[in-house]
N, C-alpha and C positions, 0 to 999 in steps of 0.2 A: 514678399514672407505669404508663403503660401500651405497650406497640409491636401495629402493629399493619402488614402488612405487605403488599405485594400478590400471594398465590401461585397466579401464573398460570408454571405448572414449563415450561412449552410456551417458552419465553421464551429458554430456555435450547440447544433445540435449533434442531439447521440448517434453515434454509429450502426448498422443493423448488425454489426455482432454485438453488440452490449442487450440487445432484445431477449435473447436467451439464456442471461443473466438473471434473473429475480425470480425463475419457476424455478432451476437450478440450486439456488442457496434456503431457499424454502421450503424444500426437500432435504437438503441433510441436514437443518433448524429439528427436521425433526424428527430423522432416523438420530441425529444424536440425541431429545432428546427422552428418546425411546430407551439406551442403552445408560442415560446418566441416568434415569428411576433405578433399576436393573442394577448397577453398579452402589447408589448409595442403598440399597437395600445388604446387598453382597458383599459391602463391607463391612456394613453395621457386625449381619450376620456373620463373620469370621473375621471380624477385630483387624484386618489389613488396613492399615495407613495407609500401603501403599497405593492399596484398591481404591479404598473412598478421597488419599489425594488423587485420583484418575479421576472416581467418577465429579467431584467439586471443581475438577478444570473442568469437565462437561459436564458438570451446567456450568458454568460460567461461557465456556462456547458457545454454549445452547445461546445465547441470550446475546451474543455475539454477531453468531447467524444471521438470526432474528433483527437482530439493526443491519447489520451488511445486507440482511435481502428489503428493507424499509432504504435501507439509501440506494441501494439498486433502483426502486421500484422510481423515488421519487426526483431521480434524478434527468429519468427520462422525460422531467416533467420542462416543457417552452423556456424560454426568457418571456420576461414580467417587467413593465417598469419599472417592479420596487428590484427582482434580479435580471439585469439584462444581461449579465450573463449566465443565469441560468443557472439550474441546479445539480453541477454536472459536480464539485466538490463536498457535496454533501460524502459523495463514495470516499474522498478525501479523512474526512471528518469520521467517517465508520473504522476505517482502516484502524485512523490513530487511534480509538477508543478499543479500538482491541490491540493493538500492540500493548499497548499502559497496559490493558485486563491480564494480558497473559502473564507478565511480568511482575504486577501486585499481585498473582496465581500462586504463584513460584516463591513470591517472597515467605509467602503466608505455607509454602510445605516443606520449605527451609528450616524455618521458625517449629514444623510437628515435626519433623527429620529431625532436630536436634534431642527434641524430651524425646522421643526414640530411640536414642542412643544411648542417653543417656540409662534410660528402662526401657529396652529392650523386650515386645511382647506374643506372647507366640500365635501363633496366626493358624485357622481352620482349612487349607489348604484348597483340598475336599469342596470348597463355596470358591475359593478364589478364583484356583484354575481356570474351569468349566464360564466365568461369569467373562474372565479375559480376556480369554480366548473369542468370545459373542464378541467386548467390547471393539475387537483387533476388524472382526469380516467387519461389522456393522461401520467402521469409519475407514478401512482400507475400502467398502464401495463406494463412500460421499466424496472420496480422497479422486477417487475413476471420476464421478458426478460433475467435480469441476476440473477436471485436470486441462481439458478442452478452456483458453481463453485466460487461465492465471496470471499466462506473459506478457498478452496486454492489456491485464486491469488490475492496478492497486488492491477494493477494497475484493476482488477474487482470489486477491497470493493473500493480503491476508484473515481470512475466510481457511484457503485453505491451509497456512502452514498451520494455521490450530486446526485442522484435523489431523496434518502430519503428527504434526505434538503426540495429537490422543493415542495416536496406530503405532508410536514410538514407546508412549509412554505404554500403550496393552501391551506391545511387545517386550519389554524391562521389568513388566509384571507378571506374562506368565513365565518367562528364562527367574525372574525373582522364586517365583511359588515352587517352580518345580526344584533348585536350585534345597529354599527347604525344606518341601516334602523328606527328598532323598536326606540330605545332612542336620537339620533341624538349626539350621542355623541363621538365629532372629535379625539379625543386627540388617540382613541384605533385603530388609522390606524399605528401611527409615532409607539408606544408601540406595535403590533404584529410583528410590522418591527425588532428592538428592540430584545421580544427573539424567535426570531426566528433566532437571530443572535448569541445568545449566545451557541444557542443547535450545529449550524453548527460551532462556535470554540472547540466547545467541544470537540465536536467527530473528528476535521481536527484534529488537536494537535497529533492526536495518530497519524495519517499518517502519517507525514512529522517526527513524532521522530520515528518511526520503518524503516523509509526510508530511513533516516542522517543516524544512527546508521549502516543498512546495508550499506552504502556507504562507509561511518566509517569501515567497516571492525571490526564489536565491537562480543565481542561474542556474542552468541543466548541466549537471557536468559532463556531460560529453561535448560543452560546446565552449572548446574556447573567445574569450570574446577578441585578444587580439589576431587571432588567427581572424575571423570575419571582417574586421575593423581592414586589416589586410585585403580583404576580396575584395570589400566593397568599393575600394579607395579606388581599386586597379582599377576601376569604373571611367574609362576618362574625361566625360564631362564630369566628374565626382571630387572636387577636393577633398575632404574629411566629413568622416561621424562622429557626431560629439550625441552627449544626452540618452544614451543609450540605456534601455530595458531592455533586459530578457530574462521572462518568469516563465511555467507550467500554470494552467487556469487546470488541470489536472494531471492527470500522468502521462496522461499523453501527447495535447493541444499544447503549445508551447509561443506564446504570444511574442515581439520582439519592434520595440517603438525607437527610434533614433528622429533626432534632427540630422542631415541634410546639408553638406555645403560644395557650389556646382562651382567649378571653374570661371565661368561666365554666365552672364544674364540670358536665359533659354529663354520659346518660344511655351508655353502649354504644351503644346503636341510634341517637342523632343522631350520637355519632361518625364512627359509623360509613358515616352519611352522606355527611358533613363529609369521611369517606377516603374518598368515591368520588369526587368535585364534583373534589375535590384530582385520585385518582389521570386527571379526564377532562382539564381542563384543562391535566394536564401532558402525556398526551401530545395531547390535538388542538394546541395552540400552541405544544409545543416537541417533539414528537415521540419525548417520553420512552418506555418501552416497559413499567418493569422498576425499582418503585418500593419501599422503605422506610421508614415516616416512624412515628414514637414519637411521640404524642399526648401531653403533660399542661396541670395546672395547678397552679399558685403552687409546681411542685419543680425545676425548675435554676439552679443557682445562676448560672448562666453564658448570656449570649445573646446570648455576637456573633456573625457574619452566619458568619464562619471562626472554625472554633477553632484556635487558635495554639500553645496547647498539650493538649498530652495525657498 
């Protein structure tokens, strides 16, 4: 029995595309803080729950954006003896925290909205409307700032979702203030808070689920283990693969390790050729960039695909 692994160390480093992530997150965090302060003052002066809720939402988002900024900075640190994988998962932790914070904020807004449904209160729409419009403009600009790169980085995607929810919240507040100004229907104010909260929870749950799966080292959803097993075992020299583990280090880097049994006892150079074929197939067909393969010949007593008893 002997083990061969992918020695491409640079895969643990941060790709060039992530270098500009931190400055953009810092910029939108500062913009969010500014509009949050304005909305707190506007919400108190206008007596608007939806505007005040939006301000609390923005304040929570501001804290989350600063966390995302710090995570993006720290994730660029190189691996060391205490963190041999590096710090890439800090961004996963930040995304998880952001998702949980969003859901918690929405639950608080539901509680406040319920009290307003029971006792509707009048709102000064002349203050509420311009503040809501200003909030939408700043949030929309911030969204555009994070648009590039949100599909490639879950931390950016969580931050972008915060800003999207802020923008939609501002639109709802604007629409609600117009309706209240025209018709004086004050229960529109808490209704807007509830509708925005439902939308935010729906989208935040996806972020929470994905980050938990990564931290639990779950098999990536896009990979079918049975299909992967079949593809590897179609290589002539290979009898079977077993003791398979597939997980994501972050939202992009997939790791794979397995035991591979050979049909016959091969020389080292032939094993290395076989290894190269396996790695190429994993990279091109399944997007797996880092592999650890243990080659065997009549030496492993367990051949389960997934080892259940460690």
